[in-house]
DSSP file (Angstrom, degrees, kcal/mol; ACC not computed):
  #  RESIDUE AA STRUCTURE BP1 BP2  ACC     N-H-->O    O-->H-N    N-H-->O    O-->H-N    TCO  KAPPA ALPHA  PHI   PSI    X-CA   Y-CA   Z-CA
    1    1 A M    >         0   0    0      0, 0.0     3,-1.3     0, 0.0    27,-0.0   0.000 360.0 360.0 360.0 151.8  123.9  151.7  125.0
    2    2 A T  T 3   +     0   0    0      1,-0.3     0, 0.0     2,-0.1     0, 0.0   0.753 360.0  57.0 -70.5 -24.5  127.0  149.9  125.7
    3    3 A D  T 3  S-     0   0    0      2,-0.1    -1,-0.3     1,-0.0     3,-0.1   0.408 114.6-112.0 -87.9   4.0  127.4  151.3  129.2
    4    4 A G  S <  S+     0   0    0     -3,-1.3    -2,-0.1     1,-0.3     2,-0.1   0.478  70.9 140.0  82.3   2.3  124.0  150.1  130.3
    5    5 A A        -     0   0    0    143,-0.1     2,-0.5   144,-0.0    -1,-0.3  -0.425  49.3-134.3 -76.7 153.2  122.5  153.6  130.5
    6    6 A T  E     -A  147   0A   0    141,-2.4   141,-3.0    -2,-0.1     2,-0.5  -0.942  19.9-153.7-105.6 128.2  119.0  154.4  129.4
    7    7 A T  E     -A  146   0A   0     -2,-0.5    23,-2.8   139,-0.2    24,-1.1  -0.904   8.2-167.9-111.4 128.8  118.8  157.6  127.3
    8    8 A V  E     -Ab 145  31A   0    137,-3.1   137,-2.9    -2,-0.5     2,-0.4  -0.957  14.4-142.9-115.6 124.6  115.6  159.6  127.1
    9    9 A G  E     -Ab 144  32A   0     22,-2.8    24,-3.0    -2,-0.5     2,-0.5  -0.750  20.0-163.2 -83.1 131.0  115.2  162.4  124.6
   10   10 A V  E     +Ab 143  33A   0    133,-3.1   133,-2.9    -2,-0.4     2,-0.3  -0.972  16.5 161.7-124.3 125.2  113.2  165.3  126.1
   11   11 A V  E     + b   0  34A   0     22,-2.6    24,-2.9    -2,-0.5     2,-0.3  -0.952   7.6 173.4-140.6 155.3  111.6  168.0  124.0
   12   12 A S        +     0   0    0    129,-0.4   119,-2.2    -2,-0.3   120,-0.3  -0.980  54.3  27.6-154.5 163.6  108.9  170.6  124.5
   13   13 A D        +     0   0    0     23,-2.6   119,-1.4    -2,-0.3    25,-0.2   0.875  54.0 156.6  51.3  51.8  107.3  173.6  122.8
   14   14 A T    >   -     0   0    0     23,-0.5     3,-2.1    22,-0.4    24,-0.2   0.762  29.7-161.3 -76.4 -25.2  107.8  172.5  119.2
   15   15 A H  T 3  S-     0   0    0     22,-2.8    24,-0.3     1,-0.3    23,-0.2   0.851  71.3 -44.1  47.8  44.8  104.8  174.7  118.2
   16   16 A G  T 3  S+     0   0    0     22,-3.0     2,-0.5    21,-0.2    -1,-0.3   0.467 119.5 103.5  85.8   1.2  104.4  172.9  114.8
   17   17 A T    <   -     0   0    0     -3,-2.1     2,-0.8    21,-0.2    -1,-0.1  -0.961  45.7-172.2-123.6 117.4  108.1  172.8  113.9
   18   18 A L        -     0   0    0     -2,-0.5   114,-0.1    -3,-0.1    -4,-0.0  -0.902  21.5-148.4-106.1 105.0  110.2  169.6  114.2
   19   19 A R    >>  -     0   0    0     -2,-0.8     4,-1.3   112,-0.5     3,-1.1  -0.426  16.9-127.6 -72.1 142.7  113.7  170.7  113.5
   20   20 A P  H 3> S+     0   0    0      0, 0.0     4,-2.2     0, 0.0     5,-0.2   0.794 108.9  66.7 -60.4 -26.3  116.0  168.1  111.8
   21   21 A E  H 3> S+     0   0    0      1,-0.2     4,-2.6     2,-0.2     5,-0.2   0.847  97.6  52.8 -63.3 -33.0  118.5  168.8  114.7
   22   22 A V  H <> S+     0   0    0     -3,-1.1     4,-2.4     2,-0.2    -1,-0.2   0.929 108.1  50.1 -66.6 -44.6  116.0  167.2  117.1
   23   23 A L  H  < S+     0   0    0     -4,-1.3     4,-0.5     1,-0.2    -2,-0.2   0.900 113.4  45.9 -61.2 -41.0  115.7  164.1  114.9
   24   24 A R  H >< S+     0   0    0     -4,-2.2     3,-0.9     1,-0.2    -2,-0.2   0.926 112.6  50.1 -66.6 -44.5  119.5  163.8  114.8
   25   25 A L  H 3< S+     0   0    0     -4,-2.6    -2,-0.2     1,-0.2    -1,-0.2   0.868 113.3  45.9 -61.8 -37.4  119.9  164.4  118.6
   26   26 A F  T >< S+     0   0    0     -4,-2.4     3,-2.1    -5,-0.2     2,-0.3   0.451  79.1 124.0 -89.8  -0.9  117.3  161.7  119.4
   27   27 A R  T <  S+     0   0    0     -3,-0.9    24,-0.1    -4,-0.5    23,-0.0  -0.454  83.3  13.1 -61.2 122.4  118.7  159.1  117.1
   28   28 A G  T 3  S+     0   0    0     22,-0.3    -1,-0.3     1,-0.3   -21,-0.2   0.419  91.1 139.6  91.8  -0.5  119.3  156.0  119.2
   29   29 A V    <   -     0   0    0     -3,-2.1    -1,-0.3     1,-0.1   -21,-0.2  -0.334  52.6-136.6 -71.8 161.0  117.5  157.1  122.3
   30   30 A D  S    S+     0   0    0    -23,-2.8     2,-0.3     1,-0.3   -22,-0.2   0.719  82.0   4.9 -88.1 -23.7  115.4  154.6  124.3
   31   31 A L  E     -b    8   0A   0    -24,-1.1   -22,-2.8    20,-0.2     2,-0.4  -0.982  62.1-144.2-158.3 150.1  112.4  156.8  124.9
   32   32 A I  E     -bc   9  53A   0     20,-2.5    22,-2.3    -2,-0.3     2,-0.5  -0.989  10.0-165.5-123.0 134.1  111.2  160.3  123.9
   33   33 A L  E     -bc  10  54A   0    -24,-3.0   -22,-2.6    -2,-0.4     2,-0.5  -0.977   1.9-164.6-115.4 128.9  109.2  162.6  126.2
   34   34 A H  E     -bc  11  55A   0     20,-2.3    22,-1.9    -2,-0.5   -22,-0.2  -0.968   7.2-157.3-114.5 119.9  107.4  165.6  124.7
   35   35 A A        -     0   0    0    -24,-2.9    74,-0.3    -2,-0.5   -23,-0.1  -0.066  50.0 -88.3 -92.7  33.6  106.3  168.1  127.3
   36   36 A G  S    S+     0   0    0     20,-0.3   -23,-2.6   -25,-0.2   -22,-0.4  -0.021  92.7  92.2  94.2 171.9  103.5  169.8  125.3
   37   37 A D        +     0   0    0    -24,-0.2   -22,-2.8   -25,-0.2   -23,-0.5   0.942  47.6 160.3  57.2  53.4  102.8  172.6  122.9
   38   38 A V        -     0   0    0     18,-0.2   -22,-3.0   -24,-0.2     2,-0.3   0.949  22.0-168.1 -66.1 -52.4  103.3  170.1  120.1
   39   39 A G        +     0   0    0    -24,-0.3    23,-0.1   -23,-0.1    -1,-0.1  -0.116  64.5  43.1  91.8 -37.7  101.4  172.1  117.6
   40   40 A D    >>  -     0   0    0     -2,-0.3     3,-1.9     1,-0.1     4,-0.6  -0.968  69.7-142.7-145.1 122.6  101.1  169.5  114.8
   41   41 A P  H 3> S+     0   0    0      0, 0.0     4,-1.5     0, 0.0     3,-0.5   0.734  97.7  72.6 -61.1 -20.8  100.2  165.9  115.3
   42   42 A Q  H 3> S+     0   0    0      1,-0.2     4,-2.8     2,-0.2     5,-0.2   0.819  87.9  63.5 -62.1 -28.9  102.6  164.9  112.6
   43   43 A I  H <> S+     0   0    0     -3,-1.9     4,-2.7     1,-0.2    -1,-0.2   0.905 101.1  50.4 -60.4 -41.2  105.4  165.7  115.0
   44   44 A L  H  X S+     0   0    0     -4,-0.6     4,-2.1    -3,-0.5    -1,-0.2   0.918 111.0  48.6 -62.6 -43.2  104.2  162.9  117.3
   45   45 A T  H  X S+     0   0    0     -4,-1.5     4,-0.6     2,-0.2    -2,-0.2   0.920 112.9  47.6 -61.6 -45.3  104.2  160.5  114.3
   46   46 A D  H >< S+     0   0    0     -4,-2.8     3,-0.9     1,-0.2     4,-0.4   0.908 112.7  47.6 -66.3 -42.6  107.7  161.6  113.3
   47   47 A L  H >X S+     0   0    0     -4,-2.7     3,-1.8     1,-0.2     4,-1.2   0.880 104.9  60.8 -65.4 -36.8  109.2  161.3  116.8
   48   48 A A  H 3< S+     0   0    0     -4,-2.1    -1,-0.2     1,-0.3    -2,-0.2   0.647  92.1  67.2 -68.1 -13.6  107.6  157.9  117.3
   49   49 A T  T << S+     0   0    0     -3,-0.9    -1,-0.3    -4,-0.6    -2,-0.2   0.716 103.8  46.1 -75.2 -18.7  109.6  156.5  114.3
   50   50 A L  T <4 S-     0   0    0     -3,-1.8   -22,-0.3    -4,-0.4    -2,-0.2   0.846 129.1 -29.0 -89.3 -38.5  112.8  157.0  116.4
   51   51 A A  S  < S-     0   0    0     -4,-1.2    -1,-0.3   -24,-0.1   -20,-0.2  -0.970  85.2 -57.3-167.8 165.1  111.7  155.5  119.8
   52   52 A P        -     0   0    0      0, 0.0   -20,-2.5     0, 0.0     2,-0.4  -0.312  60.4-149.6 -54.1 144.1  108.7  154.9  122.0
   53   53 A L  E     -c   32   0A   0    -22,-0.2     2,-0.4    -5,-0.1   -20,-0.2  -0.959  23.0-176.6-128.0 136.2  107.0  158.3  122.7
   54   54 A R  E     +c   33   0A   0    -22,-2.3   -20,-2.3    -2,-0.4     2,-0.3  -0.999  19.4 175.3-126.0 133.8  105.0  159.7  125.6
   55   55 A A  E     -c   34   0A   0     -2,-0.4    15,-2.0   -22,-0.2     2,-0.3  -0.963  17.2-153.1-140.0 152.9  103.6  163.2  125.2
   56   56 A V  B     -f   70   0B   0    -22,-1.9   -20,-0.3    -2,-0.3    15,-0.2  -0.834  28.8-100.8-121.9 162.7  101.4  165.6  127.1
   57   57 A E        -     0   0    0     13,-2.0    29,-0.5    -2,-0.3     2,-0.2  -0.522  31.2-157.2 -82.4 149.1   99.2  168.4  125.9
   58   58 A G    >   -     0   0    0     -2,-0.2     3,-1.1    28,-0.1   -22,-0.1  -0.692  35.4 -95.8-115.9 174.9  100.1  172.1  126.2
   59   59 A N  T 3  S+     0   0    0      1,-0.3   -23,-0.0    -2,-0.2    -2,-0.0   0.721 121.8  46.6 -67.5 -21.9   98.0  175.2  126.3
   60   60 A V  T 3  S+     0   0    0      2,-0.0     2,-0.3     0, 0.0    -1,-0.3   0.497  85.4 113.3 -97.3  -2.7   98.3  175.9  122.5
   61   61 A D    <   -     0   0    0     -3,-1.1     2,-0.1     1,-0.1   -21,-0.0  -0.511  55.9-146.5 -75.2 132.8   97.5  172.3  121.4
   62   62 A G    >>  -     0   0    0     -2,-0.3     4,-2.8   -23,-0.1     3,-1.0  -0.215  36.2 -87.5 -84.9-178.8   94.3  171.8  119.5
   63   63 A W  H 3> S+     0   0    0      1,-0.3     4,-2.0     2,-0.2     5,-0.1   0.780 123.1  67.6 -63.9 -26.7   92.0  168.8  119.6
   64   64 A D  H 34 S+     0   0    0      1,-0.2    -1,-0.3     2,-0.2     4,-0.1   0.851 113.5  30.8 -63.2 -32.7   94.0  167.2  116.8
   65   65 A V  H X> S+     0   0    0     -3,-1.0     3,-2.2     2,-0.1     4,-0.9   0.872 114.8  59.7 -86.9 -45.1   96.9  166.9  119.2
   66   66 A R  H 3< S+     0   0    0     -4,-2.8     3,-0.4     1,-0.3    -2,-0.2   0.798  99.3  57.3 -58.8 -30.8   95.0  166.5  122.5
   67   67 A R  T 3< S+     0   0    0     -4,-2.0    -1,-0.3     1,-0.2    -2,-0.1   0.667 109.7  47.0 -74.4 -12.4   93.3  163.3  121.3
   68   68 A E  T <4 S+     0   0    0     -3,-2.2    -1,-0.2    -5,-0.1    -2,-0.2   0.583 113.9  45.5 -99.5 -13.8   96.7  161.7  120.7
   69   69 A V  S  < S-     0   0    0     -4,-0.9     2,-0.2    -3,-0.4   -13,-0.2  -0.639  77.5-110.7-126.1 177.8   98.4  162.7  124.0
   70   70 A E  B     -f   56   0B   0    -15,-2.0   -13,-2.0    -2,-0.2     3,-0.1  -0.661  22.0-123.0-106.6 164.9   97.7  162.7  127.7
   71   71 A E  S    S-     0   0    0      1,-0.3    15,-0.5    -2,-0.2     2,-0.3   0.942  97.1  -6.0 -70.0 -47.7   97.1  165.6  130.1
   72   72 A D  S    S-     0   0    0     13,-0.1     2,-0.4   -16,-0.1    -1,-0.3  -0.934  70.6-145.8-139.2 160.2  100.0  164.5  132.3
   73   73 A V  E     -G   84   0C   0     11,-2.3    11,-2.9    -2,-0.3     2,-0.4  -0.996  12.1-177.8-132.2 136.5  102.2  161.4  132.2
   74   74 A E  E     +G   83   0C   0     -2,-0.4     2,-0.3     9,-0.2     9,-0.2  -0.998  22.7 149.8-128.4 131.5  103.8  159.4  135.0
   75   75 A L  E     -G   82   0C   0      7,-2.7     7,-3.3    -2,-0.4     2,-0.5  -0.965  42.0-117.6-152.6 164.8  106.0  156.4  134.2
   76   76 A E  E     -G   81   0C   0     -2,-0.3     2,-0.5     5,-0.2     5,-0.2  -0.946  26.4-176.2-111.6 131.0  108.9  154.4  135.4
   77   77 A V  E >  S-G   80   0C   0      3,-2.9     3,-2.1    -2,-0.5   -71,-0.1  -0.981  72.0 -22.2-128.7 117.9  112.1  154.3  133.2
   78   78 A A  T 3  S-     0   0    0     -2,-0.5    -1,-0.1     1,-0.3     3,-0.1   0.859 129.0 -49.0  51.1  39.9  115.0  152.2  134.3
   79   79 A G  T 3  S+     0   0    0      1,-0.2     2,-0.5    68,-0.0    -1,-0.3   0.499 116.3 114.2  82.3   4.4  113.8  152.2  137.9
   80   80 A V  E <   -G   77   0C   0     -3,-2.1    -3,-2.9    67,-0.0     2,-0.4  -0.937  63.4-134.0-112.9 126.4  113.3  156.0  138.0
   81   81 A R  E     -G   76   0C   0     -2,-0.5    23,-2.0    -5,-0.2    24,-1.9  -0.667  28.5-174.1 -79.2 126.0  109.9  157.5  138.4
   82   82 A I  E     -Gh  75 105C   0     -7,-3.3    -7,-2.7    -2,-0.4     2,-0.4  -0.969  10.2-165.7-125.0 136.8  109.3  160.4  135.9
   83   83 A A  E     -Gh  74 106C   0     22,-2.5    24,-3.1    -2,-0.4     2,-0.4  -0.940   4.0-162.9-118.5 146.0  106.4  162.7  135.6
   84   84 A V  E     +Gh  73 107C   0    -11,-2.9   -11,-2.3    -2,-0.4     2,-0.3  -0.996  18.7 155.0-131.3 128.6  105.7  165.0  132.6
   85   85 A A        -     0   0    0     22,-2.2    24,-0.4    -2,-0.4   -13,-0.1  -0.982  44.2-127.8-145.5 148.3  103.3  168.0  132.6
   86   86 A H        -     0   0    0    -15,-0.5    23,-2.2   -29,-0.5    -1,-0.1   0.937  37.6-135.0 -65.5 -43.9  103.4  171.1  130.3
   87   87 A G  S >  S+     0   0    0     21,-0.2     3,-1.1    23,-0.1    -1,-0.1   0.415  70.0 117.5 107.8  -1.0  103.3  173.5  133.2
   88   88 A H  T 3  S+     0   0    0      1,-0.2   -30,-0.0     3,-0.0    22,-0.0   0.590  70.6  61.6 -76.5  -8.3  100.7  176.0  132.1
   89   89 A R  T 3  S+     0   0    0      2,-0.0     2,-0.3     0, 0.0    -1,-0.2   0.347  96.2  69.6 -98.4   6.3   98.4  175.1  135.0
   90   90 A V    <   -     0   0    0     -3,-1.1     3,-0.1     1,-0.1     6,-0.0  -0.918  63.8-149.8-125.0 150.9  100.8  176.2  137.7
   91   91 A A  S    S+     0   0    0     -2,-0.3     2,-0.4     1,-0.3    85,-0.1   0.728  94.4  35.8 -85.1 -24.5  102.1  179.6  138.8
   92   92 A D  S >  S-     0   0    0      1,-0.1     3,-1.7    83,-0.1     4,-0.3  -0.985  70.1-149.7-134.1 120.2  105.4  178.2  140.0
   93   93 A F  T >  S+     0   0    0     -2,-0.4     3,-1.9    81,-0.3     4,-0.3   0.810  96.1  67.4 -61.4 -29.8  107.1  175.3  138.2
   94   94 A G  T >> S+     0   0    0      1,-0.3     3,-1.5     2,-0.2     4,-0.5   0.773  86.5  69.8 -59.9 -25.9  108.6  174.1  141.5
   95   95 A S  H <> S+     0   0    0     -3,-1.7     4,-1.8     1,-0.3     3,-0.4   0.678  80.6  75.6 -67.6 -15.4  105.1  173.2  142.6
   96   96 A L  H <> S+     0   0    0     -3,-1.9     4,-1.7    -4,-0.3    -1,-0.3   0.807  86.6  61.8 -64.2 -27.3  105.1  170.4  140.1
   97   97 A L  H <4 S+     0   0    0     -3,-1.5    -1,-0.2    -4,-0.3     6,-0.2   0.880 105.7  45.6 -64.6 -36.8  107.3  168.5  142.5
   98   98 A D  H  < S+     0   0    0     -4,-0.5    -2,-0.2    -3,-0.4    -1,-0.2   0.850 109.3  55.5 -71.6 -35.0  104.5  168.6  145.1
   99   99 A R  H  < S+     0   0    0     -4,-1.8    -2,-0.2     1,-0.3    -1,-0.2   0.818 117.7  35.1 -67.3 -30.7  102.0  167.6  142.4
  100  100 A F  S >< S+     0   0    0     -4,-1.7     3,-1.6    -5,-0.1    -1,-0.3  -0.634  71.6 166.0-121.9  71.9  104.0  164.5  141.6
  101  101 A P  T 3  S+     0   0    0      0, 0.0    -1,-0.1     0, 0.0    -2,-0.1   0.724  74.8  52.1 -65.6 -22.0  105.5  163.5  145.0
  102  102 A D  T 3  S+     0   0    0     -3,-0.1     2,-0.4    -4,-0.1   -21,-0.2   0.530  88.2  99.9 -90.5  -5.7  106.6  160.0  143.8
  103  103 A A    <   -     0   0    0     -3,-1.6   -21,-0.2    -6,-0.2     3,-0.1  -0.659  50.3-168.7 -86.5 131.3  108.5  161.3  140.8
  104  104 A R  S    S+     0   0    0    -23,-2.0    20,-2.7    -2,-0.4     2,-0.4   0.766  84.9  37.7 -82.1 -28.9  112.3  161.6  141.0
  105  105 A V  E     -hi  82 124C   0    -24,-1.9   -22,-2.5    18,-0.2     2,-0.5  -0.991  68.2-170.0-124.0 129.8  112.3  163.6  137.8
  106  106 A V  E     -hi  83 125C   0     18,-2.9    20,-2.9    -2,-0.4     2,-0.4  -0.984   8.8-163.8-119.8 121.7  109.6  166.1  136.8
  107  107 A V  E     +hi  84 126C   0    -24,-3.1   -22,-2.2    -2,-0.5     2,-0.3  -0.848  17.5 159.1-104.5 136.7  109.7  167.3  133.2
  108  108 A H        -     0   0    0     18,-2.3    21,-0.3    -2,-0.4   -22,-0.2  -0.939  16.7-175.1-146.6 170.6  107.9  170.4  132.1
  109  109 A G        +     0   0    0    -23,-2.2     2,-1.4   -24,-0.4     4,-0.1  -0.160  42.4 104.6-130.0-132.5  107.9  173.0  129.3
  110  110 A H  S    S+     0   0    0    -74,-0.2   -23,-0.1     1,-0.2    65,-0.1  -0.258  76.8  68.6  80.6 -44.7  105.8  176.2  128.8
  111  111 A S  S    S-     0   0    0     -2,-1.4    -1,-0.2     2,-0.2    64,-0.2   0.698  89.0-137.3 -80.6 -17.1  108.4  178.9  129.7
  112  112 A H        +     0   0    0      1,-0.2    18,-0.7    17,-0.1    23,-0.1   0.581  69.6 116.0  68.8  11.1  110.7  178.2  126.6
  113  113 A V        -     0   0    0     16,-0.2    16,-0.4    -4,-0.1    -1,-0.2  -0.945  66.1-131.7-113.7 116.6  113.6  178.5  129.0
  114  114 A P        +     0   0    0      0, 0.0     2,-0.3     0, 0.0    -5,-0.1  -0.375  33.3 172.3 -65.1 144.0  115.8  175.4  129.6
  115  115 A K  E     -J  127   0C   0     12,-2.5    12,-2.8    -2,-0.0     2,-0.6  -0.952  27.5-165.7-156.6 134.4  116.5  174.6  133.2
  116  116 A V  E     -J  126   0C   0     -2,-0.3     2,-0.7    10,-0.2    10,-0.2  -0.940  18.7-178.8-119.4 104.2  118.1  171.8  135.1
  117  117 A D  E     -J  125   0C   0      8,-2.8     8,-2.4    -2,-0.6     2,-0.6  -0.869   6.8-168.4-113.1  99.4  117.1  172.2  138.7
  118  118 A R  E     -J  124   0C   0     -2,-0.7     6,-0.2     6,-0.2     2,-0.2  -0.784  14.7-149.0 -89.4 122.6  118.7  169.5  141.0
  119  119 A R    >   -     0   0    0      4,-3.1     3,-2.0    -2,-0.6    -2,-0.0  -0.519  23.0-113.9 -91.9 158.8  117.1  169.6  144.4
  120  120 A E  T 3  S+     0   0    0      1,-0.3    -1,-0.1    -2,-0.2    -2,-0.0   0.787 114.9  61.7 -60.8 -28.6  118.8  168.8  147.7
  121  121 A D  T 3  S-     0   0    0      2,-0.1    -1,-0.3     1,-0.1     3,-0.1   0.374 122.9-103.1 -81.2   6.7  116.5  165.8  148.1
  122  122 A G  S <  S+     0   0    0     -3,-2.0     2,-0.1     1,-0.3    -2,-0.1   0.415  80.0 131.7  89.9  -1.9  117.9  164.2  144.9
  123  123 A R        -     0   0    0    -18,-0.0    -4,-3.1    -5,-0.0     2,-0.4  -0.483  45.5-143.7 -84.5 157.8  114.9  165.2  142.8
  124  124 A L  E     -iJ 105 118C   0    -20,-2.7   -18,-2.9    -6,-0.2     2,-0.6  -0.983   9.9-163.1-127.5 128.1  115.3  166.8  139.4
  125  125 A L  E     -iJ 106 117C   0     -8,-2.4    -8,-2.8    -2,-0.4     2,-0.5  -0.963  23.0-171.9-108.0 117.2  113.0  169.5  137.8
  126  126 A L  E     +iJ 107 116C   0    -20,-2.9   -18,-2.3    -2,-0.6   -10,-0.2  -0.946  20.9 178.2-122.8 123.3  113.8  169.6  134.0
  127  127 A N  E     - J   0 115C   0    -12,-2.8   -12,-2.5    -2,-0.5   -18,-0.2  -0.980  12.6-163.0-116.6 115.3  112.7  172.0  131.4
  128  128 A P        -     0   0    0      0, 0.0  -116,-0.1     0, 0.0     2,-0.1   0.556  36.9-132.6 -74.5  -4.6  114.2  171.1  128.0
  129  129 A G        -     0   0    0    -16,-0.4     2,-0.5   -21,-0.3  -117,-0.2  -0.440  43.0 -39.5  84.0-164.2  113.4  174.6  126.7
  130  130 A S  B     -k  140   0D   0    -18,-0.7    11,-2.1     9,-0.6  -117,-0.2  -0.871  41.8-179.0-105.6 129.2  111.7  175.2  123.3
  131  131 A A        +     0   0    0   -119,-2.2  -112,-0.5    -2,-0.5  -117,-0.2   0.319  63.2  78.2-105.2   6.2  112.6  173.2  120.2
  132  132 A G  S    S-     0   0    0   -119,-1.4  -117,-0.2     1,-0.3  -118,-0.1   0.167  97.3 -21.6 -93.1-148.6  110.3  175.0  117.9
  133  133 A P  S    S-     0   0    0      0, 0.0    -1,-0.3     0, 0.0     2,-0.2  -0.291  78.7 -98.9 -59.9 142.5  110.5  178.4  116.2
  134  134 A K        +     0   0    0     -3,-0.1     2,-0.3     6,-0.1     6,-0.1  -0.461  55.1 172.8 -65.6 129.1  112.9  180.8  117.8
  135  135 A R    >   +     0   0    0      3,-0.3     3,-2.4    -2,-0.2    -5,-0.1  -0.980  50.3   5.5-139.8 149.8  110.9  183.2  120.0
  136  136 A F  T 3  S-     0   0    0     -2,-0.3    -1,-0.1     1,-0.3    -2,-0.0   0.713 115.2 -74.4  57.2  25.8  111.5  185.9  122.6
  137  137 A R  T 3  S+     0   0    0      1,-0.2    -1,-0.3    -3,-0.0    -3,-0.0   0.760  96.4 141.5  57.2  26.1  115.3  185.8  122.0
  138  138 A K    <   -     0   0    0     -3,-2.4    -3,-0.3     1,-0.1    -1,-0.2  -0.648  57.6 -96.2 -94.7 155.6  115.4  182.5  123.9
  139  139 A P        -     0   0    0      0, 0.0     2,-0.6     0, 0.0    -9,-0.6  -0.256  27.3-125.8 -67.6 158.3  117.6  179.6  123.0
  140  140 A V  B     +k  130   0D   0    -11,-0.1    20,-3.0    -9,-0.1    21,-0.6  -0.935  50.8 155.6-105.3 113.3  116.3  176.7  120.8
  141  141 A T  E     - D   0 159A   0    -11,-2.1  -129,-0.4    -2,-0.6     2,-0.3  -0.877  33.1-174.6-141.2 163.2  117.0  173.6  122.8
  142  142 A A  E     - D   0 158A   0     16,-1.4    16,-3.2    -2,-0.3     2,-0.3  -0.918  24.4-133.1-148.0 168.4  116.2  170.0  123.6
  143  143 A A  E     -AD  10 157A   0   -133,-2.9  -133,-3.1    -2,-0.3     2,-0.5  -0.888   7.1-146.9-131.4 157.0  117.6  167.6  126.3
  144  144 A L  E     -AD   9 156A   0     12,-2.6    12,-2.4    -2,-0.3     2,-0.6  -0.994  14.4-163.5-118.5 127.1  119.0  164.2  126.8
  145  145 A L  E     -AD   8 155A   0   -137,-2.9  -137,-3.1    -2,-0.5     2,-0.5  -0.956   6.8-164.2-110.3 119.9  118.4  162.5  130.2
  146  146 A R  E     -AD   7 154A   0      8,-3.3     8,-2.5    -2,-0.6     2,-0.7  -0.915   6.6-159.8-108.6 128.6  120.6  159.5  130.9
  147  147 A I  E     -AD   6 153A   0   -141,-3.0  -141,-2.4    -2,-0.5     6,-0.2  -0.924  17.3-149.3-105.8 110.9  119.8  157.1  133.6
  148  148 A L    >   -     0   0    0      4,-2.7     3,-2.8    -2,-0.7  -143,-0.1  -0.376  27.3-105.7 -79.0 158.6  122.9  155.2  134.6
  149  149 A P  T 3  S+     0   0    0      0, 0.0    -1,-0.1     0, 0.0  -145,-0.1   0.784 121.8  55.4 -56.7 -27.9  122.7  151.6  135.9
  150  150 A D  T 3  S-     0   0    0      2,-0.1     3,-0.1     1,-0.0    -2,-0.0   0.394 123.1-105.2 -85.7   5.1  123.4  152.9  139.5
  151  151 A G  S <  S+     0   0    0     -3,-2.8    -1,-0.0     1,-0.3     2,-0.0   0.354  73.6 142.4  90.0  -5.8  120.4  155.2  139.2
  152  152 A E        -     0   0    0     -5,-0.1    -4,-2.7     1,-0.1     2,-0.4  -0.356  43.5-136.0 -66.7 151.3  122.5  158.4  138.8
  153  153 A L  E     -D  147   0A   0     -6,-0.2     2,-0.4    -3,-0.1    -6,-0.2  -0.929  17.9-172.1-114.9 132.4  121.0  161.0  136.4
  154  154 A E  E     -D  146   0A   0     -8,-2.5    -8,-3.3    -2,-0.4     2,-0.4  -0.977   7.2-167.9-119.1 137.0  123.0  162.9  133.8
  155  155 A V  E     -D  145   0A   0     -2,-0.4     2,-0.4   -10,-0.2   -10,-0.2  -0.987   8.3-177.0-127.8 134.2  121.3  165.7  131.8
  156  156 A E  E     -D  144   0A   0    -12,-2.4   -12,-2.6    -2,-0.4     2,-0.6  -0.987   9.8-160.3-128.0 122.0  122.6  167.5  128.7
  157  157 A V  E     -D  143   0A   0     -2,-0.4     9,-3.5     9,-0.4     2,-0.5  -0.900  16.1-154.1 -99.5 126.1  120.7  170.4  127.3
  158  158 A R  E     -DE 142 165A   0    -16,-3.2   -16,-1.4    -2,-0.6     2,-0.7  -0.872  14.0-135.0-108.8 129.4  121.7  170.9  123.6
  159  159 A D  E  >  -D  141   0A   0      5,-3.1     4,-2.5    -2,-0.5   -18,-0.2  -0.733  18.0-157.1 -76.6 114.7  121.5  174.3  121.8
  160  160 A L  T  4 S+     0   0    0    -20,-3.0    -1,-0.2    -2,-0.7   -19,-0.1   0.728  86.2  52.2 -73.1 -21.6  119.9  173.1  118.5
  161  161 A E  T  4 S+     0   0    0    -21,-0.6    -1,-0.2     1,-0.1   -20,-0.1   0.901 122.7  26.1 -80.9 -41.7  121.2  176.1  116.5
  162  162 A S  T  4 S-     0   0    0      2,-0.2    -2,-0.2     0, 0.0    -1,-0.1   0.715  94.7-132.7 -92.4 -22.7  124.9  175.9  117.5
  163  163 A G     <  +     0   0    0     -4,-2.5    -3,-0.1     1,-0.3     2,-0.1   0.404  67.8 120.7  82.5  -3.0  125.0  172.2  118.2
  164  164 A E  S    S-     0   0    0     -5,-0.2    -5,-3.1     1,-0.1    -1,-0.3  -0.442  77.4 -87.8 -90.3 164.0  126.8  172.9  121.5
  165  165 A E  B     -E  158   0A   0     -7,-0.2     2,-0.3    -2,-0.1    -7,-0.3  -0.552  49.8-120.0 -68.2 135.1  125.8  172.1  125.0
  166  166 A W        -     0   0    0     -9,-3.5    -9,-0.4    -2,-0.3    -1,-0.1  -0.601  31.1-175.5 -81.2 136.2  123.6  174.9  126.4
  167  167 A R        -     0   0    0     -2,-0.3    -9,-0.0    -9,-0.0     2,-0.0  -0.996  31.0-108.8-128.3 136.1  124.7  176.7  129.4
  168  168 A P        -     0   0    0      0, 0.0   -53,-0.0     0, 0.0     0, 0.0  -0.332  15.8-153.1 -63.9 145.5  122.7  179.4  131.2
  169  169 A T        -     0   0    0     -2,-0.0     0, 0.0     0, 0.0     0, 0.0   0.523  43.8-108.9 -95.2  -8.1  124.0  183.0  130.8
  170  170 A G  S    S+     0   0    0      2,-0.0     0, 0.0     0, 0.0     0, 0.0   0.192 103.2  84.5 101.6 -15.5  122.4  184.1  134.0
  171  171 A G        +     0   0    0      2,-0.0     2,-0.2     0, 0.0     0, 0.0   0.476  59.9 112.4 -97.6  -2.3  119.7  186.3  132.5
  172  172 A E        -     0   0    0      2,-0.0     2,-0.5   -58,-0.0   -59,-0.0  -0.495  50.0-158.6 -76.3 138.5  117.1  183.6  131.9
  173  173 A A        -     0   0    0     -2,-0.2     2,-0.6     2,-0.1    -2,-0.0  -0.972  10.5-145.6-114.2 131.0  113.9  183.7  133.9
  174  174 A D        +     0   0    0     -2,-0.5     2,-0.3   -62,-0.1   -81,-0.3  -0.241  65.7  90.7 -96.4  46.9  112.0  180.4  134.2
  175  175 A Q              0   0    0     -2,-0.6    -2,-0.1   -64,-0.2   -83,-0.1  -0.955 360.0 360.0-133.1 157.5  108.5  181.7  134.2
  176  176 A A              0   0    0     -2,-0.3    -2,-0.1   -85,-0.1   -66,-0.0   0.488 360.0 360.0 -70.8 360.0  106.0  182.3  131.4
């Protein structure tokens, strides 16, 4: 990017459906993170044509996906430590921050509810929501995480159906 930022496409819970809106949204990103429940290994192949990809397994992923991904991922991107886990092994998504104490950003999925939770200590808990088939009257979303040269983090969650930035309505609950 011309401003020196690193842009990460963040997606979860595709459940076998890779929407063309995700491909458009992620065009030009530097990295893609998939937080599990991929559903079809072809999705991994298709996403990897856009940018380097790191993905984790979700509770609905079969062995065809699990042999291609990791259980959890920890990596450094533009000087920021990021952890990715699906989230199906915890009762409280906030506990993922304790599980990955060195991560400044923890990405998870599972609930199908997008959430950007900035903590007082500067850490970020990010759920991009579900980008697969519409379920449970929840929005269909994916996110862009921008890491600015000064280390600041910008997050945009995009509603894939409307094309607009997603904003919580107040009724969303972030548990499975």
